[in-house]
N, C-alpha and C positions, 0 to 999 in steps of 0.2 A: 644487636642493636636494632630500634626498631625501626618500621618502616618510614619513609617521611610521609607526611600529611598532606597531600594535595590540595591544594587553596580551593575553595569552592568557586565554581564556575555558575554563571548565567547560562541560558537555554544559545542565545547570541554567540558566548563565548564555547562553548561546544562545537557550534556546529562550525563556525569559523579554525578552529583550532583542527577540526578534523578535515577540512578542506583547503588548509595552506601548504603550496607547494615551496614555496620560496618566501623569503621576506629581504630585501635589500639591508645596505646601511643606515637605508635613510626612514624605512618603516616601512615603506611600501612592498605591500603584500601582492603576491600573484596566487590566486586562489583557483580550483578547481569550478568548473561548472557542470553539474550532473544534468540538470534538462535545460533544455533551451525552445521559447516557442516563438514564431515567428509570422507573420499578417505581411499587408499586402503593404502597407504605408511607411514604415521604418525600416525595410529592408530590403528595395532595389537599389540603393545607395552604396549597401553594403556588396551584394551579390556582384555590382558592379567592381568594386575593388575587389573581390576575390579573382573573378576575371582576368584584370589588370596584371594583378603579379602573379598569375598561373598556378593559384591555390585552391586547394579540392576545400570541401568540408571534412573535419577533421573524425566527427562523429557524428555521422547520420543518424547513428541509431539513439539519441540523446536528443532529436530535435523535432519538432511536430509544427505543422505550418496548417492556416486555413487562411480564409478571408473572413472580413467582418465589419470594417471602418467603411468602406465604400460602397460597400451591395447594396440594391433595393429592397426591401422589406415587402415588398407586394409579391402576389401569389405568383409560385412557379409552375403551375401548370400547363403553361406553353413553353415553359424554359425550355433550348437548344443548345446554346453555347452562351459564353460569357461575353462573347463580342456582341452579341444581338439582343444579351437580355439588359447589359448594363448601358446606360443611354448615355451617362456623363462621359463625354471624351475623357477628362482626365481619369474620371475614376474606371473607366474602362482599360485604359492604358495600365494603371499599377496593377489590376485585378489580373490583367492578360501576362503583366511582366511576371508577377508571381508565378505563375501556373507555368510559365517558362521556364524560372528560376529552379523551381522545387525538381523537374523535370532533367535541366541538365544536370543539377547536383546530386540527385539522386536521395530525395526526401520525403518522408510521408508526409502527406497532402489528404485535408477534408475541405474539397473543394465544393461547388455549390451541387453536384449531383449526389454528393456524398450525404446521408442523415445527419451524419456525425457532426458536419460544418457546423459552426456558430462562433460565439462570441469566445476570442483567446483563452479568455480569464473562466470561462464556463466549462468550455470542453476538455481543458488540461484536468482539474480537478475529477470531472465526469467519468472520464476512461482513466482513471488510477496513472497518468502521467506525472499526476503530484504525489511526491510523497515525504512521507515526515523525514528530519535529518538530514535532507538536500538542500544544496543551491541552484535556486531556477532563476532565470534571466529571461528577458523579452524586453524589447523595443517599446513600452509603452510604461505609463508611470505607474498604473494600477496593476502589474505584476504584484506589490504588494499583497493580495488578494491570498496568494498561495501561502502565505505567513502562516494563515489559519491552522495548516497541517504539520506546524512546527519545523517550516522551511524556513531557508534564509533567502526571500525573492524579492528582488527590486527590479525596476524598471532603468533602461540603459538606453544612451542615443545610438544610431546608426554605426558611427563608425564602432562603439564597443561592440555592437552586433556583429559586425564584421568580424572584429578582433576574437569574439567566443564561436564564429562560424570555423574562423581559419585556426583557432588555436586551444578551442573547446576552454580555455581560462579566461581571467578578468583580471585588472592589474586595479587594486583597491588598498586604501588604508582603512584599519580598523575604524569603527564606529563607538560612539559612547553607548552605555548602557541606559535603558530609561525604561521604567515599569510604570504602568497606568493600572490602577486597583478598583475594580469596580464591586463593592460587596452590597450586602441589602438583599430587598425585595422589590421589584418592579411594580409599579404603580399598571392598573389597566390600561391596556391600550398602547405602552410602550413597547418599543422593539429593537433590535438590534443597530438599526438605521437611527432611530432616536437618539438610543446609548453614544453612538461614535459624532453623532453631530454636537450632542450636548458635551463632550470630551473636547471636540474642536474649537468651541465654543470658550471653554475652559483655558488651552492652554494657546489658543490663537495657531494662526495657519504658520506660524514661523516657532512655535515651540517643541516641534521634534526634531528641531534641524542640529546635523550630526549627530544623530541620535537612531538606534534602531529600538522599536517599541516592543516591550511584551505586553501583553493584554493580560491580568490575573484577575482573582479574585470570585467569587460564589455567584455574580451573575454571568460570569463569561464563560465558567465552567457549566453553569445550566444551560447555555446556549448550543442550540443544533448547530452541524458544521456549516449550513448554508449562511446560518446568520453570524456564525465566526468569520466565514467568508467576505460577508457583509461590511463588518465590523475593519476587517482586514485592508479591505479594499480601498477604503479615505484615510487610511493613514498618511499617504502622501499628502494628503490636502491638510495633516496636522505638521507641515514640514519633514518627517522623519523618514529615512534611508527606507525601512521596511516596517512591518507589524509583524509578530508574532504571538502564537498562543502555543501554548507545551502541549504534546499529543496526549490523546486519553482513550477509555472504552470508546468513546464517542466516534473521534479519529479512525479508531482500528475499525468497527463497526461499518464506517461508512465505506471503508475501505477495501474491504474484505471480498474479494471474487468481481473485483472491476477488473477490465481485460487488461489491461496495464500494469495493474497490481501484480507483486510477485506471487504464487502459490505454490501451496505444499510445504513440502519440507524449507523451501527457502522461505515462506511466509513465514513459518516458524521463527527464522532465524530475524527475518528482519524486523517482527514483533518484539523478539526478546531485545534489540538493539533500540528499537524507538521509544521502551519505557524507560532508557535511560535519559531521554530528551526530557528532562526538565531542569530548571536552575536549582541548585543546591540550597541546601538553607543556608545562611550566613554570606551568600553570593553577593557582591557589591553590584549595585546600580545608581549611577551619576546620577541620575533622576528620578525621583518619587512621585507620582501624582494618586491621591486617593478621591475618589468620587463616591458619596453613596448613592447607591441604586433608588433610594425612595425619592429621591431630591428630583430625580429627570422626569418628565412629563412628556408628553407628544409635541415633537420639537418641527420649526419652520424656519426656513433662511427665510431674511429681508432683504438682503442688500445681494451686493455682485461680491462677495467671499463666502467661502463656506464657516470663517467665523462669524458672520453676521447672522447668529442664531437667536430667536425668541423662543419661548412656549407658545404654543399656538392660544393658549389662554391669554398671550401677552398682547402688547399694543408696538408699532412700528416707534421704533424710539424716536426723538427730537435730540437735533444736532446742539441745541442749547443745552442741554443736560450733560454734554462732556467738557470738563474743563481744560483737556488739550487742545491747542487751535489746529495743531495736526489732524489730529484723530475727528474735530468737530467739520474740518474740510473735508477730508474722507467721507463722512458718511452724508452730508452733504449733496456731496457727487455720486454716491450711490442714490440715495433719494429721488436725485433728480434722473437718473437713469432708469431706476426700477417704476417711477412714476407715482411715487410714495407720497403721500401727506403725512406729516410728524403726528404720533398719537391717534393715528388709526388702528381701531382692534383688528387683528389677523384675521380674525373670522368675518370680517367685512369685506375683505379683500377679492374680488371678481376675475375669474378667469377666464380664457378663450381656449384653452388647450389643458388634457391632462396626459401625460407621458408614463406607462408604468414598464421598464425594460432597463437596460445597460447592464454591464459585469458587476453593477454594484446590487442590482433587486431584479432579477432577471430567471431566477431559477425556481424549480417547483415549489417550494415553500411561498417562496413571493406570492404566486400567481393566486395559489390556496387562499394567502391572508386579504389578496384584495378580492377574490370573488367571493369570500366569505363576506365580506362589508356589503356587496352587493344584494347578497343572500335575505343578508339580516333585513334591508330594505323594504323585501317583501316580493311576491311576485310578478308584481306590475312596476317595479324600481325600471327609471330611466334615467339615461344622463341628461344634466340639463339643456335645456332649450339652447341653443345657439354656440354650444360648448362642442369641441371635437377631441376624443379620448381615444387613445389607441395603446394596443398591449402587446409587446414584442418578446417573443421568447427567445431565450439566451442561445440555445441551441436547436436544431432540428430534434433531437431526441426529449429535449424539455418541451417543445411543441407537441409532439405524439401521447408524450405522457400526459400531458396537459389534458389534450382532446380524448383521450383513452378515458380519462377522468368528469371527461363532461364540463371542463372548466371553461372552453372556446363558448359552449351554449349558453353558460351565465353570461359571460362577456356580451357575446352578439345578441342576447336578447335585450341585454340593457342599451344596447347603442354602440358600446367599444368597436373599434376596429380590431381584428384580429388578426396579427400581421405574423411572415417568414422570420427566421432568426437571422441576427445583425446589431451590429451597435447603433443605428437606425439616430434617432434625434438624442443622442447623447451628446454628440458635438456638430452637430450639423455639416456633415461631409458629405450625404447623400441625398435625396430628395425630400427625407424627413426632417424638419427645420420650424424655426417660427419666423413668422414674417415679422418687421420691424414692427415692436410695439404692442407685438401680441404676449401676452402674459401667461406661464404654464406651471402648473404643479408638478415637478418631476422626479421621479424614484431614480435620477443619476446622481452623480457626484460633485458637478460641478457647479456654478452659478456665477463665473464670471459673463463679464461684458461680452455680449455675443456669442456666448457660447455654443445655444444651439440655434444660431440663427443672426444675423447681423441687427442691433437693435432688439433683440429678444431678451424676454426678462423673466427668468428663470427662481422658480423657489424649490427647494428642496424638501421632498418628504418622502416618507415610509411608503410602501406600496399600501396598508390598509388606507394611508391618509390621503394617498393620492386617490383611492377609489372613493372616498366620503366625499371627496373633493370636485370629482366627475358628476357625482349624484347630485350635489346642491350648489355647482355653478359657483364656490369659491371656496378659500379653502377653509377647512372644517376640523373640528375636533373630532376626531374619531370616533372617539366615547360615549358620541350622541348616537353612536350604532350598534352600542353595546350594550349589556345586560339583558336579564330575563327576556325582555318583551323580544326584544332580536332575535336572542337564543329561542325562541319559541316559532319565531318566522323560519329560522332555518331548518327546522327540525320540519316544519311544514311543508318546507318546499322540495325541490327535486331530489331525490336521494345521489348523492355522487359517489364515484367508486374509487377508491383509494387503492390506487397502483402503485408498483414498485420500481423504481427505476432498472431493477434487474432484469424486466420483464424486457426490454428495449436496448439494453447494453447487450448485444448478440451478433456483433459484426465482429467476422473474424480476423483476426489480430497478425498482420502479416510482415515481411521483412520489407525496410525501406528498398524502394525497385533501384537499380544498378544507372548509374549515371548515365545523360546523354550524353555528355562531353567530360569525359573522365580526363582528369587534371593530376599528374601524378603530385607528388610531394614535394620531391626533389628535382624538379624541372629546372628549378634555380637554385643555385648554391645559397644558402644561408648567408647572409651579412654578418662581416666581423666587427667587432667592438666600432672599431673606428671607420668603418665604410662610409662613403658620402649618399646622404638621403635626396629624395626628391621633395621631402617637407619643407616648406621655407623656414627660414631662422626668424625668432623675434629677440633683437637684442635692444634698440632702443625707436621708439614711436613718438614723432612729434608733431605735432600739427594743431587744428580746430578741436575743440571741444562742444558738445551738445549741452546743454543744461536738462536735467527733468527732475520732477518733484513731485514722483507719484510713490507711495506705499505699497506693497506687495505686488511691484508690476509683474504679472504675468505672462505667462506665453502666449496664451490665447490672445494677450493686448499686443507684444510685441509681432506676432504674427497670428493671424486670427484662422482658425481652422479648415476653412474651404480653401484656403492656399497650401494647404499639406499635399493636394495631389499632384507631386511632381516624381519623377524618377530620376533626376538629377539633384546635385548641391547646390546648382547654380539657378540662375531667373529669378529671383525673390526680392531684387532692390526694390521695386517698388509696392510689393504688399508689405515691408518693412512699416509698423503701425497703423496699417490700411485704413485702420476705423478712425484714427486720428488723422490721418493726413488726406484722407479724402472724404469731402463730401457726398451727400445723398445723390446729387445731380453730376458727380463724376469728377468736378473741378478738385484743385487743390484749396486745403483751406489755410489756418494762420499759424498752424502747429507749428512748433519749434523748428522742426527738420526742413520744412519748407521755404524757411527764411535763411537768406544769405549772412553770415558766411557758413552755416550749419549744413547747407547743402554740400560742403566739403567737409564734413566733420568724419574726425578720423578716430576720437575717443569721446565715450559716453559717458558721464558724468550724472548721477541719480544722489540725491541726500537724503532719501528713505531706504527704510531696511527691507530686505526680502526679494531680492530683484531676483527674477526669473524664476519665481514658484510656478508650479504648475505642472505642466506635462514634463515628459523624459524627451519629448521630439527634440530632433537635433535641427529641425529648422528654423526655429530661433536664431543661433548664432550663425546660422547660413544665411539668413536675411542679412541681420547684421554685417556679417562679413561682404556680402554681396552690395551691399550703401558703400563700405569703405572703413566700417567702423572695428577695428580691430584690438580696441582695449575698452573693457567696462569698469567702472569705478564707484562704489556704492559700499555702504557700512555692512551689508550681509549680503550673499547670496544664496539661493535655493541650492542644494546641493548636484543635484543631477544637471542644472545647468552649468556650473561651474566646471564639471567635470567634460559637458560637450563643448565648450569655449577652450578647452588645452587640446581637446581630437581636433580640433580645428586652427591650433596654429595663434590662438586669441589669450589673451591677457586677461584675468577676471582682478582684480586690485581690490582691496578690502582696506578701508581706515576709517579711523573714527568719524562719527558723524558731522561734528565739529568741521574735521578736516574737508570731507564731502562738501560740507555747507560752503564753506570758502572757496573751494574750486569750483563751485555751480556759479558762485558770486561773480568771479572771473568770467568765467566761459559767459556768462550773461552778458556781459561787456565785450565778447569776440576774442579774448585773451588766448592764446595759444598754451597747450600744456607738452611737458614733453619726459616721458615715461620711460625711464631706462630701467631695463629688467637687470641688466649687468651689477649696476651698484644700487639696486632695489632702491631707488627714489622717485619722485614725482616732481621736476620744476617747472617754476610757475615764470609766465614770461612780468609778472607782476614787479618780479624782484625779491618778493615774500621766500622767506628759507623755504626749503623745499620737503616734502613730507618723505619720509622712510617706510618703506612696507615691508610685511613679510609675504613668503610664497614659498610655496611646497618644494623641496631640495628637489626631488626629483621629476616634477614639472618645470621646474625653471630649469635643470640639467636638458632636459628636453627640447624644450622652447629655445634654448640658446642655442641649441646643437642642430636643430632642425630633424628631432630624430622620430622614427616611426615605433610606434607602441609593438606591431604585429612585429615586424623585425625584430625587436628587443628582443620580444617573447618569445620568438623561433628561436634565439641562441640560447635558449633552454629548452628545448625538445627532450635531452636527456633526461632531464628532473621532471618532464610531464609523461614522460613512458615509462620514469620509476615510480611516479603515483599510481597510473591506471594500473600497473600490474598490482600494486598493494590497494587497490580500491576493488579489483576483480574478486581478488583473493577475501576481504574481509567482509565486502559488501556487493556480492554478485549480481541482487536485483536490481544494480541500476545498469547493468552492460544489457542493451537489446531492449529496451522499453517493453520487457515480456517477449521480444521475438527470440525466436531458436537461434540468431545469432547475430554477430555484432561486424563490420565490416571495416577494419582498420587499413590505413595506407602502406605502402610496403616500396621498397627500393627499387624504380624501373616503371613508376610511374601507374601502374592500373591497383585498384585496390582489392584485397582477398576476404575472404567470409571464413571468420572464425567462428567455429562451433563451442 
């Protein structure tokens, strides 16, 4: 009898199948997490949860921590301690809390005295912590960066961070497969950043919702690893759960001999496995998008969403050209915020600041690309008068390599501010931010209202475009700095040394330290299936509903980044929609949540799609919950936001746009709604028929019964242990981060080191 023919699988299918521990009767999967990155903003509440429950970190050897979002990027020559160096009290508290937690739980930590410290999505690949075929999680939406290596990587909220720390697993439902193929030849001056901005412009910020995107085609295959990381980084801006690129020789050459990558015979085994990680011929994709590389030109955003893109040769759009009234209103709002006049050529838009950095574009190739543009302008090139420009390397090692190559001298001679590693002006959580009304060309990933500072106006560009803009003082087509004359000026200029990253990846790889506060894995008996829970039950909710009419309502608008600096889950009531609720004078505005009866709202109804897009931060649901809102009704949600609401005992309800509009109209009249989860219907005080809604069966069960995800998962510990044993036999390079051993919890409380 012939052997059965296996069904062709996508890259995502293969990695998913390799990591599924169990799937329940409702299709909810429990997947194993190979790698976990931790930083100061999304982790304090997770560690607090572990302490409260007396739970240890299950696999310290699979977790790596650093500080990046909050830290100042000024010179560290006089650095002594975090307490003295970080001046903002809330930022200091988060950084110091992380330092305390990594010691208490025994985690590997790249702190501010470690030259390997940097942006979490830069240091993971840099150290070889990121590998093909793995699952990798982090409490940050741009975790999709790591998919460039053929990994399944995505952002999670703080509750899920706690879940991974406690169980090394995550509850997930499988996404759909989407492929974006970019073929052909790119025109001069077009980079990976331009390509991904173009893709987002084509599919929109909700185009990838419910999907994992695989990027394919000759253009993608021709990109370096750093360019692939930039591309995958912005997958979340297209609404997808994760972005992936199949590993190849480019991937293997990048990873070979990285400190935390496998070595010797184990490397050979790993590489043999990695070579099987591609989509089979005939594999089914639920969504296919094909793009001609030759159609892409240097690209820039004009509005307040990453989908608001236009070629640099284009003009600011005219709202009158949009036939859809909703879209026309959205364009008008964006232009008002951005201070732009319709039909203005993009190259006439003047700037106040330029930012080169972020997890999207702060690697050595990005800095080389920007420096090349500066050199092409000649030895006397200077940034434009009255403009401030900064360059922020993605890690301490990138900074050292750039300085060895002489890139810092190029930037400083032209008037750029050369900084220390960190997230910097990407999200305005530290001192690096825009003042209201300032306009910035930025190599970061989001141009939401207030993203880089309250009232700040952001235009997303590539590093080369940012450098060109710094020299001219306005958005500029980088191709003006390319060509034969530019190459001649570069050749006549200072000779830069091209260094290898290997010269700087020399720090010893050590095992994770022993915890200073060891907590036994079995100090508390595991809950039984019918055990009571301290998680509040959600059965039915009746109350005032507040109407909103905002499309693509992002998490920065729900809760501006400056309010993320908390170490508890509470205290965010007044920060909810802060930029809409509070005026520049500190007084309450006429925003709907400030008006009666909506100050007592328990339900929010939005009649526009893609609610909660943007960050994986759980702070947005915390703020809604703190205000008293326990249910959000909308035509569609960003997937991460939806997960985060469930984690907090809140209910997201999806209804048709027309139904949401009808409920919003009744909410405008101050009428109450009743959301019944048991009967799965929204009842109306107007007397009109109720609207039925669907909800994930597993999530409904958990909400109705007030069940704790972690407690439920720990009931399957035996299955997790069986999976770990098979994992160690099949893929030994995933144990211990390249360390000599892994620490595993044993009965009696203290962990042991297994060699």
